[in-house]
C-alpha positions as protocol buffer text, in pm:
chain_id: "A"
residue {
  index: 1
  type: MET
  ca { x: 3723 y: -547 z: 3714 }
}
residue {
  index: 2
  type: PRO
  ca { x: 3990 y: -804 z: 3522 }
}
residue {
  index: 3
  type: LYS
  ca { x: 4257 y: -834 z: 3653 }
}
residue {
  index: 4
  type: THR
  ca { x: 4488 y: -720 z: 3344 }
}
residue {
  index: 5
  type: ALA
  ca { x: 4326 y: -387 z: 3310 }
}
residue {
  index: 6
  type: THR
  ca { x: 4398 y: -356 z: 3738 }
}
residue {
  index: 7
  type: LYS
  ca { x: 4794 y: -426 z: 3681 }
}
residue {
  index: 8
  type: LYS
  ca { x: 4750 y: -115 z: 3372 }
}
residue {
  index: 9
  type: LYS
  ca { x: 4604 y: 120 z: 3625 }
}
residue {
  index: 10
  type: ALA
  ca { x: 4790 y: 85 z: 3847 }
}
residue {
  index: 11
  type: ASP
  ca { x: 5116 y: 122 z: 3656 }
}
residue {
  index: 12
  type: GLN
  ca { x: 5008 y: 516 z: 3618 }
}
residue {
  index: 13
  type: TYR
  ca { x: 5156 y: 543 z: 4002 }
}
residue {
  index: 14
  type: ASN
  ca { x: 5539 y: 444 z: 3841 }
}
residue {
  index: 15
  type: ASP
  ca { x: 5486 y: 760 z: 3651 }
}
residue {
  index: 16
  type: PRO
  ca { x: 5817 y: 947 z: 3771 }
}
residue {
  index: 17
  type: LYS
  ca { x: 5618 y: 1278 z: 3793 }
}
residue {
  index: 18
  type: HIS
  ca { x: 5404 y: 1129 z: 4011 }
}
residue {
  index: 19
  type: ASN
  ca { x: 5560 y: 1131 z: 4375 }
}
residue {
  index: 20
  type: TYR
  ca { x: 5275 y: 1068 z: 4633 }
}
residue {
  index: 21
  type: LEU
  ca { x: 5454 y: 1143 z: 4927 }
}
residue {
  index: 22
  type: HIS
  ca { x: 5445 y: 1500 z: 4808 }
}
residue {
  index: 23
  type: TYR
  ca { x: 5045 y: 1464 z: 4776 }
}
residue {
  index: 24
  type: TRP
  ca { x: 5050 y: 1505 z: 5112 }
}
residue {
  index: 25
  type: ASP
  ca { x: 5203 y: 1850 z: 5131 }
}
residue {
  index: 26
  type: GLY
  ca { x: 4911 y: 2044 z: 5312 }
}
residue {
  index: 27
  type: ARG
  ca { x: 4699 y: 1772 z: 5370 }
}
residue {
  index: 28
  type: GLU
  ca { x: 4839 y: 1671 z: 5766 }
}
residue {
  index: 29
  type: TYR
  ca { x: 4455 y: 1735 z: 5908 }
}
residue {
  index: 30
  type: GLU
  ca { x: 4325 y: 1433 z: 5632 }
}
residue {
  index: 31
  type: HIS
  ca { x: 4629 y: 1251 z: 5766 }
}
residue {
  index: 32
  type: ALA
  ca { x: 4628 y: 1321 z: 6109 }
}
residue {
  index: 33
  type: ALA
  ca { x: 4215 y: 1249 z: 6096 }
}
residue {
  index: 34
  type: GLU
  ca { x: 4253 y: 906 z: 5906 }
}
residue {
  index: 35
  type: GLU
  ca { x: 4492 y: 786 z: 6171 }
}
residue {
  index: 36
  type: LEU
  ca { x: 4214 y: 880 z: 6478 }
}
residue {
  index: 37
  type: ALA
  ca { x: 3950 y: 674 z: 6274 }
}
residue {
  index: 38
  type: ILE
  ca { x: 4234 y: 357 z: 6277 }
}
residue {
  index: 39
  type: GLY
  ca { x: 4275 y: 428 z: 6649 }
}
residue {
  index: 40
  type: ARG
  ca { x: 3935 y: 431 z: 6686 }
}
residue {
  index: 41
  type: LEU
  ca { x: 3857 y: 145 z: 6512 }
}
residue {
  index: 42
  type: LEU
  ca { x: 4144 y: -71 z: 6639 }
}
residue {
  index: 43
  type: ARG
  ca { x: 4160 y: 76 z: 6990 }
}
residue {
  index: 44
  type: GLY
  ca { x: 4205 y: -250 z: 7200 }
}
residue {
  index: 45
  type: LYS
  ca { x: 4285 y: -492 z: 6968 }
}
residue {
  index: 46
  type: HIS
  ca { x: 4640 y: -641 z: 6945 }
}
residue {
  index: 47
  type: LEU
  ca { x: 4719 y: -862 z: 6637 }
}
residue {
  index: 48
  type: LYS
  ca { x: 4964 y: -1069 z: 6443 }
}
residue {
  index: 49
  type: THR
  ca { x: 4938 y: -984 z: 6110 }
}
residue {
  index: 50
  type: ALA
  ca { x: 4854 y: -688 z: 5889 }
}
residue {
  index: 51
  type: VAL
  ca { x: 4863 y: -601 z: 5575 }
}
residue {
  index: 52
  type: ASP
  ca { x: 4798 y: -242 z: 5456 }
}
residue {
  index: 53
  type: VAL
  ca { x: 4641 y: -297 z: 5068 }
}
residue {
  index: 54
  type: GLY
  ca { x: 4786 y: -57 z: 4807 }
}
residue {
  index: 55
  type: GLY
  ca { x: 4927 y: 214 z: 5149 }
}
residue {
  index: 56
  type: GLY
  ca { x: 5157 y: 359 z: 4893 }
}
residue {
  index: 57
  type: TYR
  ca { x: 5466 y: 473 z: 5050 }
}
residue {
  index: 58
  type: GLY
  ca { x: 5373 y: 337 z: 5382 }
}
residue {
  index: 59
  type: ARG
  ca { x: 5162 y: 622 z: 5526 }
}
residue {
  index: 60
  type: LEU
  ca { x: 5009 y: 438 z: 5770 }
}
residue {
  index: 61
  type: CYS
  ca { x: 5222 y: 169 z: 5832 }
}
residue {
  index: 62
  type: VAL
  ca { x: 5401 y: 316 z: 6140 }
}
residue {
  index: 63
  type: GLN
  ca { x: 5073 y: 341 z: 6271 }
}
residue {
  index: 64
  type: LEU
  ca { x: 4972 y: 31 z: 6228 }
}
residue {
  index: 65
  type: GLU
  ca { x: 5279 y: -136 z: 6428 }
}
residue {
  index: 66
  type: LYS
  ca { x: 5086 y: -38 z: 6742 }
}
residue {
  index: 67
  type: TYR
  ca { x: 4840 y: -279 z: 6650 }
}
residue {
  index: 68
  type: ALA
  ca { x: 5011 y: -549 z: 6544 }
}
residue {
  index: 69
  type: ASP
  ca { x: 5350 y: -758 z: 6564 }
}
residue {
  index: 70
  type: ASN
  ca { x: 5432 y: -811 z: 6192 }
}
residue {
  index: 71
  type: VAL
  ca { x: 5314 y: -507 z: 5925 }
}
residue {
  index: 72
  type: THR
  ca { x: 5343 y: -567 z: 5509 }
}
residue {
  index: 73
  type: LEU
  ca { x: 5293 y: -272 z: 5297 }
}
residue {
  index: 74
  type: ALA
  ca { x: 5119 y: -477 z: 4997 }
}
residue {
  index: 75
  type: GLU
  ca { x: 5160 y: -199 z: 4708 }
}
residue {
  index: 76
  type: PRO
  ca { x: 5106 y: -258 z: 4291 }
}
residue {
  index: 77
  type: SER
  ca { x: 5366 y: 40 z: 4233 }
}
residue {
  index: 78
  type: GLN
  ca { x: 5714 y: -24 z: 4280 }
}
residue {
  index: 79
  type: GLN
  ca { x: 5775 y: 358 z: 4240 }
}
residue {
  index: 80
  type: GLN
  ca { x: 5568 y: 398 z: 4582 }
}
residue {
  index: 81
  type: LEU
  ca { x: 5760 y: 98 z: 4737 }
}
residue {
  index: 82
  type: ASP
  ca { x: 6093 y: 257 z: 4647 }
}
residue {
  index: 83
  type: ILE
  ca { x: 5983 y: 595 z: 4814 }
}
residue {
  index: 84
  type: ALA
  ca { x: 5891 y: 355 z: 5086 }
}
residue {
  index: 85
  type: ALA
  ca { x: 6180 y: 259 z: 5119 }
}
residue {
  index: 86
  type: ASP
  ca { x: 6355 y: 597 z: 5231 }
}
residue {
  index: 87
  type: PHE
  ca { x: 5998 y: 703 z: 5428 }
}
residue {
  index: 88
  type: LEU
  ca { x: 6032 y: 360 z: 5669 }
}
residue {
  index: 89
  type: LYS
  ca { x: 6417 y: 361 z: 5694 }
}
residue {
  index: 90
  type: ASP
  ca { x: 6335 y: 379 z: 6085 }
}
residue {
  index: 91
  type: HIS
  ca { x: 6095 y: 99 z: 6079 }
}
residue {
  index: 92
  type: PRO
  ca { x: 6262 y: -211 z: 5863 }
}
residue {
  index: 93
  type: GLU
  ca { x: 6078 y: -471 z: 6053 }
}
residue {
  index: 94
  type: ILE
  ca { x: 5808 y: -346 z: 5811 }
}
residue {
  index: 95
  type: LYS
  ca { x: 5813 y: -554 z: 5504 }
}
residue {
  index: 96
  type: ARG
  ca { x: 5730 y: -418 z: 5154 }
}
residue {
  index: 97
  type: GLN
  ca { x: 5584 y: -650 z: 4847 }
}
residue {
  index: 98
  type: LEU
  ca { x: 5532 y: -575 z: 4514 }
}
residue {
  index: 99
  type: MET
  ca { x: 5154 y: -663 z: 4478 }
}
residue {
  index: 100
  type: GLN
  ca { x: 4762 y: -605 z: 4317 }
}
residue {
  index: 101
  type: ALA
  ca { x: 4490 y: -546 z: 4557 }
}
residue {
  index: 102
  type: ASP
  ca { x: 4310 y: -815 z: 4359 }
}
residue {
  index: 103
  type: ASP
  ca { x: 4601 y: -1074 z: 4391 }
}
residue {
  index: 104
  type: LEU
  ca { x: 4713 y: -1055 z: 4731 }
}
residue {
  index: 105
  type: LYS
  ca { x: 5004 y: -1335 z: 4791 }
}
residue {
  index: 106
  type: PHE
  ca { x: 4854 y: -1447 z: 5105 }
}
residue {
  index: 107
  type: GLU
  ca { x: 4773 y: -1804 z: 5228 }
}
residue {
  index: 108
  type: ASP
  ca { x: 4390 y: -1828 z: 5275 }
}
residue {
  index: 109
  type: ASN
  ca { x: 4281 y: -1728 z: 5650 }
}
residue {
  index: 110
  type: SER
  ca { x: 4590 y: -1625 z: 5747 }
}
residue {
  index: 111
  type: VAL
  ca { x: 4544 y: -1187 z: 5808 }
}
residue {
  index: 112
  type: GLU
  ca { x: 4443 y: -1057 z: 6054 }
}
residue {
  index: 113
  type: LEU
  ca { x: 4433 y: -698 z: 6010 }
}
residue {
  index: 114
  type: LEU
  ca { x: 4371 y: -555 z: 5663 }
}
residue {
  index: 115
  type: THR
  ca { x: 4383 y: -197 z: 5548 }
}
residue {
  index: 116
  type: MET
  ca { x: 4252 y: -77 z: 5212 }
}
residue {
  index: 117
  type: ILE
  ca { x: 4237 y: 319 z: 5214 }
}
residue {
  index: 118
  type: ARG
  ca { x: 4268 y: 556 z: 4966 }
}
residue {
  index: 119
  type: VAL
  ca { x: 4192 y: 255 z: 4710 }
}
residue {
  index: 120
  type: MET
  ca { x: 3852 y: 269 z: 4640 }
}
residue {
  index: 121
  type: HIS
  ca { x: 3849 y: 563 z: 4455 }
}
residue {
  index: 122
  type: HIS
  ca { x: 4060 y: 391 z: 4212 }
}
residue {
  index: 123
  type: LEU
  ca { x: 3791 y: 62 z: 4146 }
}
residue {
  index: 124
  type: PRO
  ca { x: 3488 y: 143 z: 3981 }
}
residue {
  index: 125
  type: ASP
  ca { x: 3416 y: -249 z: 4007 }
}
residue {
  index: 126
  type: PRO
  ca { x: 3550 y: -317 z: 4380 }
}
residue {
  index: 127
  type: SER
  ca { x: 3414 y: -718 z: 4347 }
}
residue {
  index: 128
  type: ALA
  ca { x: 3750 y: -903 z: 4294 }
}
residue {
  index: 129
  type: GLU
  ca { x: 3933 y: -729 z: 4529 }
}
residue {
  index: 130
  type: PHE
  ca { x: 3648 y: -743 z: 4777 }
}
residue {
  index: 131
  type: GLN
  ca { x: 3693 y: -1142 z: 4751 }
}
residue {
  index: 132
  type: GLU
  ca { x: 4048 y: -1159 z: 4766 }
}
residue {
  index: 133
  type: ILE
  ca { x: 4005 y: -971 z: 5102 }
}
residue {
  index: 134
  type: ALA
  ca { x: 3763 y: -1229 z: 5210 }
}
residue {
  index: 135
  type: ARG
  ca { x: 3993 y: -1511 z: 5094 }
}
residue {
  index: 136
  type: VAL
  ca { x: 4270 y: -1401 z: 5319 }
}
residue {
  index: 137
  type: LEU
  ca { x: 4105 y: -1231 z: 5624 }
}
residue {
  index: 138
  type: SER
  ca { x: 4160 y: -1457 z: 5920 }
}
residue {
  index: 139
  type: PRO
  ca { x: 3785 y: -1596 z: 6101 }
}
residue {
  index: 140
  type: GLU
  ca { x: 3908 y: -1414 z: 6418 }
}
residue {
  index: 141
  type: GLY
  ca { x: 4056 y: -1069 z: 6226 }
}
residue {
  index: 142
  type: TYR
  ca { x: 3988 y: -724 z: 6090 }
}
residue {
  index: 143
  type: ALA
  ca { x: 3981 y: -516 z: 5798 }
}
residue {
  index: 144
  type: ILE
  ca { x: 3977 y: -101 z: 5746 }
}
residue {
  index: 145
  type: ILE
  ca { x: 3812 y: 20 z: 5414 }
}
residue {
  index: 146
  type: GLU
  ca { x: 3789 y: 363 z: 5356 }
}
residue {
  index: 147
  type: VAL
  ca { x: 3544 y: 439 z: 5072 }
}
residue {
  index: 148
  type: ALA
  ca { x: 3528 y: 790 z: 4882 }
}
residue {
  index: 149
  type: ASN
  ca { x: 3183 y: 887 z: 4928 }
}
residue {
  index: 150
  type: TYR
  ca { x: 2980 y: 1065 z: 4703 }
}
residue {
  index: 151
  type: LEU
  ca { x: 2677 y: 1104 z: 4934 }
}
residue {
  index: 152
  type: HIS
  ca { x: 2883 y: 1397 z: 5105 }
}
residue {
  index: 153
  type: MET
  ca { x: 2652 y: 1654 z: 5251 }
}
residue {
  index: 154
  type: ARG
  ca { x: 2799 y: 1914 z: 4977 }
}
residue {
  index: 155
  type: ASN
  ca { x: 2637 y: 1703 z: 4735 }
}
residue {
  index: 156
  type: ARG
  ca { x: 2354 y: 1628 z: 4892 }
}
residue {
  index: 157
  type: LEU
  ca { x: 2283 y: 1929 z: 4916 }
}
residue {
  index: 158
  type: LYS
  ca { x: 2399 y: 2014 z: 4522 }
}
residue {
  index: 159
  type: HIS
  ca { x: 2175 y: 1728 z: 4452 }
}
residue {
  index: 160
  type: LEU
  ca { x: 1877 y: 1876 z: 4635 }
}
residue {
  index: 161
  type: ALA
  ca { x: 1854 y: 2237 z: 4500 }
}
residue {
  index: 162
  type: LYS
  ca { x: 1855 y: 2028 z: 4154 }
}
residue {
  index: 163
  type: LEU
  ca { x: 1593 y: 1782 z: 4285 }
}
residue {
  index: 164
  type: ARG
  ca { x: 1841 y: 1489 z: 4143 }
}
residue {
  index: 165
  type: LYS
  ca { x: 1826 y: 1160 z: 4326 }
}
residue {
  index: 166
  type: LEU
  ca { x: 2190 y: 1048 z: 4432 }
}
residue {
  index: 167
  type: PRO
  ca { x: 2317 y: 769 z: 4250 }
}
residue {
  index: 168
  type: VAL
  ca { x: 2351 y: 424 z: 4351 }
}
residue {
  index: 169
  type: LYS
  ca { x: 2653 y: 350 z: 4095 }
}
residue {
  index: 170
  type: PRO
  ca { x: 3039 y: 521 z: 4155 }
}
residue {
  index: 171
  type: VAL
  ca { x: 3053 y: 843 z: 3943 }
}
residue {
  index: 172
  type: ASP
  ca { x: 3351 y: 888 z: 3782 }
}
residue {
  index: 173
  type: ILE
  ca { x: 3465 y: 1257 z: 3937 }
}
residue {
  index: 174
  type: ARG
  ca { x: 3753 y: 1303 z: 3665 }
}
residue {
  index: 175
  type: SER
  ca { x: 3725 y: 1596 z: 3445 }
}
residue {
  index: 176
  type: GLU
  ca { x: 3652 y: 1526 z: 3079 }
}
residue {
  index: 177
  type: ALA
  ca { x: 4025 y: 1596 z: 2947 }
}
residue {
  index: 178
  type: ASN
  ca { x: 4134 y: 1298 z: 3211 }
}
residue {
  index: 179
  type: LYS
  ca { x: 3914 y: 1048 z: 3119 }
}
residue {
  index: 180
  type: ARG
  ca { x: 4115 y: 849 z: 2887 }
}
residue {
  index: 181
  type: GLU
  ca { x: 4217 y: 515 z: 2862 }
}
residue {
  index: 182
  type: ASP
  ca { x: 4560 y: 537 z: 3016 }
}
residue {
  index: 183
  type: GLU
  ca { x: 4385 y: 763 z: 3300 }
}
residue {
  index: 184
  type: ILE
  ca { x: 4361 y: 564 z: 3608 }
}
residue {
  index: 185
  type: PRO
  ca { x: 3997 y: 607 z: 3721 }
}
residue {
  index: 186
  type: PHE
  ca { x: 3889 y: 789 z: 3987 }
}
residue {
  index: 187
  type: VAL
  ca { x: 3533 y: 722 z: 4119 }
}
residue {
  index: 188
  type: ASN
  ca { x: 3339 y: 838 z: 4378 }
}
residue {
  index: 189
  type: HIS
  ca { x: 3125 y: 606 z: 4552 }
}
residue {
  index: 190
  type: ASN
  ca { x: 2778 y: 529 z: 4744 }
}
residue {
  index: 191
  type: PRO
  ca { x: 2884 y: 375 z: 5043 }
}
residue {
  index: 192
  type: ALA
  ca { x: 2532 y: 164 z: 5103 }
}
residue {
  index: 193
  type: THR
  ca { x: 2579 y: 58 z: 4773 }
}
residue {
  index: 194
  type: VAL
  ca { x: 2925 y: -78 z: 4894 }
}
residue {
  index: 195
  type: VAL
  ca { x: 2780 y: -242 z: 5169 }
}
residue {
  index: 196
  type: ARG
  ca { x: 2612 y: -472 z: 4951 }
}
residue {
  index: 197
  type: GLN
  ca { x: 2915 y: -508 z: 4749 }
}
residue {
  index: 198
  type: LEU
  ca { x: 3078 y: -665 z: 5110 }
}
residue {
  index: 199
  type: ALA
  ca { x: 2757 y: -835 z: 5183 }
}
residue {
  index: 200
  type: HIS
  ca { x: 2800 y: -1026 z: 4844 }
}
residue {
  index: 201
  type: ALA
  ca { x: 3144 y: -1151 z: 4900 }
}
residue {
  index: 202
  type: GLY
  ca { x: 3102 y: -1267 z: 5281 }
}
residue {
  index: 203
  type: LEU
  ca { x: 3219 y: -972 z: 5464 }
}
residue {
  index: 204
  type: LYS
  ca { x: 2980 y: -768 z: 5719 }
}
residue {
  index: 205
  type: VAL
  ca { x: 3025 y: -395 z: 5852 }
}
residue {
  index: 206
  type: GLU
  ca { x: 3056 y: -382 z: 6207 }
}
residue {
  index: 207
  type: ALA
  ca { x: 3128 y: 0 z: 6244 }
}
residue {
  index: 208
  type: THR
  ca { x: 3145 y: 312 z: 6064 }
}
residue {
  index: 209
  type: LEU
  ca { x: 3321 y: 621 z: 6093 }
}
residue {
  index: 210
  type: SER
  ca { x: 3267 y: 986 z: 5885 }
}
residue {
  index: 211
  type: VAL
  ca { x: 3642 y: 1133 z: 5823 }
}
residue {
  index: 212
  type: SER
  ca { x: 3733 y: 1436 z: 5708 }
}
residue {
  index: 213
  type: ASN
  ca { x: 3438 y: 1653 z: 5786 }
}
residue {
  index: 214
  type: LEU
  ca { x: 3560 y: 1922 z: 5811 }
}
residue {
  index: 215
  type: ARG
  ca { x: 3780 y: 1909 z: 5458 }
}
residue {
  index: 216
  type: SER
  ca { x: 3803 y: 2255 z: 5330 }
}
residue {
  index: 217
  type: ALA
  ca { x: 4117 y: 2452 z: 5227 }
}
residue {
  index: 218
  type: ARG
  ca { x: 3930 y: 2784 z: 5360 }
}
residue {
  index: 219
  type: LEU
  ca { x: 3881 y: 2594 z: 5683 }
}
residue {
  index: 220
  type: LYS
  ca { x: 4294 y: 2513 z: 5693 }
}
residue {
  index: 221
  type: GLN
  ca { x: 4387 y: 2836 z: 5642 }
}
residue {
  index: 222
  type: ILE
  ca { x: 4206 y: 3001 z: 5880 }
}
residue {
  index: 223
  type: VAL
  ca { x: 4143 y: 2759 z: 6168 }
}
residue {
  index: 224
  type: PRO
  ca { x: 4441 y: 2583 z: 6384 }
}
residue {
  index: 225
  type: ARG
  ca { x: 4477 y: 2219 z: 6317 }
}
residue {
  index: 226
  type: GLY
  ca { x: 4406 y: 2109 z: 6654 }
}
residue {
  index: 227
  type: LEU
  ca { x: 4064 y: 2281 z: 6669 }
}
residue {
  index: 228
  type: MET
  ca { x: 4010 y: 2102 z: 6371 }
}
residue {
  index: 229
  type: LEU
  ca { x: 4114 y: 1757 z: 6458 }
}
residue {
  index: 230
  type: GLY
  ca { x: 3950 y: 1854 z: 6814 }
}
residue {
  index: 231
  type: ALA
  ca { x: 3585 y: 1866 z: 6604 }
}
residue {
  index: 232
  type: GLU
  ca { x: 3696 y: 1577 z: 6410 }
}
residue {
  index: 233
  type: ARG
  ca { x: 3713 y: 1357 z: 6724 }
}
residue {
  index: 234
  type: LEU
  ca { x: 3387 y: 1469 z: 6833 }
}
residue {
  index: 235
  type: LEU
  ca { x: 3227 y: 1411 z: 6473 }
}
residue {
  index: 236
  type: GLN
  ca { x: 3317 y: 1077 z: 6357 }
}
residue {
  index: 237
  type: ARG
  ca { x: 3128 y: 853 z: 6582 }
}
residue {
  index: 238
  type: PRO
  ca { x: 2798 y: 1106 z: 6567 }
}
residue {
  index: 239
  type: LEU
  ca { x: 2794 y: 1161 z: 6174 }
}
residue {
  index: 240
  type: ALA
  ca { x: 2902 y: 820 z: 6013 }
}
residue {
  index: 241
  type: PRO
  ca { x: 2467 y: 668 z: 5965 }
}
residue {
  index: 242
  type: LEU
  ca { x: 2459 y: 1052 z: 5759 }
}
residue {
  index: 243
  type: TYR
  ca { x: 2754 y: 969 z: 5535 }
}
residue {
  index: 244
  type: PHE
  ca { x: 2854 y: 1317 z: 5593 }
}
residue {
  index: 245
  type: GLY
  ca { x: 3157 y: 1302 z: 5510 }
}
residue {
  index: 246
  type: PRO
  ca { x: 3419 y: 1312 z: 5198 }
}
residue {
  index: 247
  type: SER
  ca { x: 3581 y: 961 z: 5363 }
}
residue {
  index: 248
  type: ILE
  ca { x: 3359 y: 662 z: 5474 }
}
residue {
  index: 249
  type: PHE
  ca { x: 3562 y: 393 z: 5764 }
}
residue {
  index: 250
  type: PHE
  ca { x: 3401 y: 90 z: 5763 }
}
residue {
  index: 251
  type: LEU
  ca { x: 3539 y: -198 z: 6007 }
}
residue {
  index: 252
  type: VAL
  ca { x: 3478 y: -499 z: 5848 }
}
residue {
  index: 253
  type: ARG
  ca { x: 3520 y: -879 z: 5979 }
}
residue {
  index: 254
  type: LYS
  ca { x: 3379 y: -1200 z: 5792 }
}
residue {
  index: 255
  type: SER
  ca { x: 3001 y: -1321 z: 5797 }
}
residue {
  index: 256
  type: ASP
  ca { x: 2943 y: -1578 z: 6054 }
}
């Protein structure tokens, strides 16, 4: 995606009517499931620098402090950074910088840990972003990239029932009313395609997790969160090869 188009789309997060902090009200299970995944992928690791790319108001930056000495929130929306100033007020050492995922303001090979979570669903073509990740990531570094997964089990069953092939390319899941030039893209990806795109950028997948496997409004109403998270903890690794859940986490490193 051209940088100008990326910047134009990202500006929608500056809309005063869109408060991403409130988006997470009622999504405590999903947030905790993502924290479980990050903790599992980074267990036993401690690095000097971490950058959370497109991290909104800093939702996951506090957790990254457990694994890195210096954490930076790199976010394209000034409104989200303003919200982050309050959300992270007890963590003044976390830096906040305005920047795009396809134009990271870091030196080559300078970032030891990079996360990009809940961003891919806005990137129909992530090639420019993957090239930037490969550029800034150190040879010994790690990236965690989350993919909004079109191949989750419910979609597989729907396609099977209609005898339709699963798509290789990203699928725009916006309503017809929202498929406008001024509306931010919202796509789900085929994770196998993303693995190939990462490889093309010089990045290899070292570990995979299936995340938010029990995401269901009905389940969250009737099953205690503790039980859901206990099951989530057990399911993330076994279900990963199936791309079962709606969210796939890749642990990525530079190719040799």
